[in-house]
C-alpha positions in Angstrom: 77.7 65.5 116.9 78.1 67.9 119.8 81.0 70.3 119.7 83.5 69.6 122.5 86.0 72.6 123.1 89.3 72.3 122.5 90.0 73.3 126.5 88.3 70.9 127.8 90.1 68.1 125.8 93.6 69.4 127.2 92.5 69.6 130.4 90.9 66.2 131.1 91.0 62.7 129.1 90.9 59.0 129.7 94.6 57.7 130.0 95.2 55.3 127.1 98.3 53.2 126.8 100.2 52.5 123.8 101.9 49.9 122.7 105.3 51.5 122.7 104.6 53.4 126.3 107.3 52.9 128.9 106.6 53.0 132.1 108.3 55.7 134.3 106.3 56.8 136.8 107.4 55.7 140.4 104.9 56.1 143.4 104.1 55.0 147.0 101.0 53.4 147.2 99.5 51.7 151.1 98.0 48.5 150.5 94.8 50.5 152.2 94.5 54.4 152.6 92.6 53.9 155.5 93.6 51.5 157.7 92.4 51.3 161.6 94.3 52.0 164.7 96.5 49.0 165.6 96.6 47.6 161.8 100.0 47.1 159.8 100.5 49.1 157.2 102.2 47.9 154.2 103.3 50.6 151.7 104.2 49.5 148.1 106.8 51.4 145.8 105.7 50.6 142.0 106.4 51.4 138.7 104.3 51.9 135.8 102.4 54.7 133.8 99.4 57.1 135.2 98.5 54.6 138.3 98.8 51.3 135.8 101.0 49.2 138.3 104.1 47.4 136.0 106.3 46.3 138.4 106.8 46.4 142.4 110.2 47.8 143.7 111.9 47.4 146.5 113.4 49.4 149.2 117.1 50.4 147.9 119.1 51.7 150.9 121.7 52.8 147.9 118.9 55.1 146.0 117.4 56.2 149.1 119.0 59.7 150.0 115.9 59.9 153.1 112.7 57.7 153.9 110.9 60.0 156.6 107.5 59.5 158.4 105.2 62.5 159.7 102.6 61.9 162.4 100.9 64.2 165.1 103.5 67.1 163.9 106.5 65.3 164.3 108.9 64.1 161.6 111.0 61.2 162.2 113.1 58.5 159.7 111.3 55.8 159.3 113.3 52.6 160.9 114.3 49.3 160.4 113.6 48.8 156.6 115.7 46.0 155.1 117.5 46.4 151.9 115.8 44.8 148.8 112.6 44.2 150.9 109.2 44.3 149.6 106.8 45.8 150.5 109.0 49.0 150.5 108.0 49.8 154.1 106.0 48.2 156.7 104.9 48.8 160.4 102.3 49.3 163.0 100.8 52.2 164.6 99.1 51.6 167.7 98.8 55.2 168.6 95.7 57.4 167.9 94.3 58.5 164.8 95.4 60.8 162.3 96.9 61.3 158.5 100.3 59.6 158.5 102.7 60.8 155.7 105.6 59.6 154.3 108.2 61.6 152.4 111.0 60.1 150.3 113.8 61.2 148.4 115.8 58.7 145.9 119.0 59.9 144.3 120.5 61.0 140.7 119.8 58.4 137.9 121.0 58.9 134.5 119.8 58.3 130.9 120.4 59.4 127.5 118.0 59.4 124.7 118.4 60.4 121.0 116.6 63.2 120.1 113.6 62.6 119.0 112.9 60.3 121.6 114.1 62.9 124.2 111.7 65.4 122.6 108.6 62.6 123.1 109.0 62.5 126.5 109.5 66.5 127.1 106.1 66.4 125.3 104.7 63.0 127.2 105.3 64.9 130.2 104.7 68.1 129.9 108.1 70.0 129.7 108.0 71.4 126.6 109.7 74.6 127.7 113.3 72.5 127.4 112.2 71.8 124.0 112.3 75.5 123.3 115.1 76.2 125.4 117.2 73.0 123.7 116.3 75.0 120.1 117.3 78.0 121.3 120.9 76.6 122.7 121.4 74.7 118.9 120.9 71.5 120.9 117.4 70.3 119.0 119.6 67.4 117.2 121.6 66.5 120.3 121.5 63.4 122.5 119.1 64.5 125.9 121.5 63.6 128.6 120.1 64.0 131.9 120.0 62.9 135.7 116.8 62.5 137.6 115.9 62.3 141.1 112.4 61.7 142.7 110.6 62.8 145.8 107.8 60.8 146.3 104.7 61.5 149.5 101.8 59.3 150.3 99.4 60.3 152.7 97.6 57.9 155.0 94.2 58.2 157.2 94.3 56.0 160.2 91.0 55.4 162.0 88.9 58.7 161.8 90.4 61.6 163.2 91.9 64.0 160.8 94.7 66.5 162.1 96.9 68.6 160.2 99.8 66.1 159.2 99.2 66.7 155.5 100.3 70.4 155.4 103.8 69.2 157.3 106.8 70.5 155.6 108.6 67.7 153.7 111.7 68.9 153.1 111.4 67.5 149.9 112.9 69.8 147.4 110.1 69.4 145.2 107.0 69.2 147.1 103.1 68.9 146.2 101.1 70.1 149.3 97.3 69.8 149.6 95.9 73.1 150.9 92.9 71.6 152.6 92.8 67.4 154.2 92.6 65.1 151.3 90.3 63.0 153.8 87.6 66.0 154.6 86.7 65.7 151.1 84.2 64.3 149.5 83.8 62.9 145.4 83.1 65.5 143.4 84.7 68.3 145.7 87.5 70.4 144.5 91.4 70.1 146.4 93.8 72.7 146.0 98.0 72.0 146.1 100.7 74.2 146.5 103.4 73.1 144.1 106.9 74.5 145.4 110.1 73.7 144.0 113.6 75.1 146.5 110.4 76.5 148.6 109.2 78.7 146.2 106.3 78.4 144.1 106.4 77.1 140.8 104.2 78.8 138.4 103.4 77.9 134.4 104.3 74.5 135.2 102.2 71.2 134.0 100.7 68.9 136.7 99.0 65.4 136.2 96.0 64.2 138.8 95.9 60.4 138.1 92.9 58.3 139.1 92.6 54.6 139.8 89.1 53.5 140.4 88.8 49.4 139.9 89.6 48.8 136.2 89.2 52.3 135.3 92.1 54.7 134.8 91.9 58.9 133.9 94.4 61.6 134.1 93.8 65.5 134.0 96.2 67.9 133.0 96.5 71.3 134.6 98.9 74.4 134.8 99.9 75.8 138.0 98.9 79.8 138.7 100.2 82.4 139.8 100.6 81.4 142.8 102.0 78.0 142.1 98.4 76.1 142.8 96.2 74.2 141.1 92.9 72.8 141.4 91.9 69.0 141.3 88.2 68.1 141.4 88.2 64.5 142.8 85.9 63.2 140.5 85.8 59.8 141.2 86.7 57.4 144.5 90.1 55.4 144.5 93.4 56.2 144.6 94.3 59.2 143.2 98.3 60.6 142.1 99.1 64.1 141.8 102.4 64.5 140.1 105.0 66.4 138.2 108.3 66.6 136.5 110.3 69.5 136.7 113.1 70.0 134.6 116.4 73.0 134.6 119.8 72.9 132.8 122.3 71.1 134.9 125.3 73.3 136.3 127.2 71.9 138.7 128.6 68.0 139.5 126.7 67.0 136.4 129.4 64.6 134.7 127.9 63.8 131.5 124.6 65.4 131.9 123.1 68.8 130.0 120.1 68.6 131.8 118.4 67.5 135.5 114.8 66.6 136.3 112.7 66.6 139.0 109.9 64.1 139.3 107.6 64.6 142.4 104.2 62.8 143.5 101.8 62.9 145.7 99.1 59.6 146.5 95.9 59.6 148.3 92.5 57.7 148.5 89.2 58.8 148.6 86.4 57.2 149.7 
């Protein structure tokens, strides 16, 4: 049998869903990442795991801190959204072609998990450093009491013209920024992403890159380098989702939560 390196197995593997896995990822996904100029664009928000859609979620005004649209170096609030609407957001852009980016911040939600389930979740989402911190604090056998918020982005290519909208500052506390335009890339090429929190590079943190190409689902697990960057090989066409969870001790306005987590994602298409 051909020997496969441990490093390879740790980096890339086909996503397998267990019967006990609970969907907990949110992401924004347009019906097409490549609309024509003047075409109506429907952006949907999904709940699932690794780009496997489990449930579509509506726009919730009470959970939305902001939803901004970015185009041609201009940022503006997305307008005319109705509470409870699905798709999450719809609009028609009749202007010139280029990147359109949307950035969403959702406010705090709260959860408590028993110790074993909390530890399983920390391992699954690449935040094992909290396991070590809980042990250091003598809390390994304590329920995991957490508040969490979400920071979601999607990047769309309208028409054929490319621009620099992809690298505009989104205002999100946890941000994933491609350093080159994803729509300038072809299958098999690499794309570097800058991961930042509070405007500073996140070093040594686990990032996942999910892909859905038809019925094929895969994910890659990568760790940010000394500059807070990760390199993703765009190995297949289809939908791509770069995501991570960052967690820290909650120190102010925490209620009953001991920990606070920040869930970030960026979706885009490759063809």
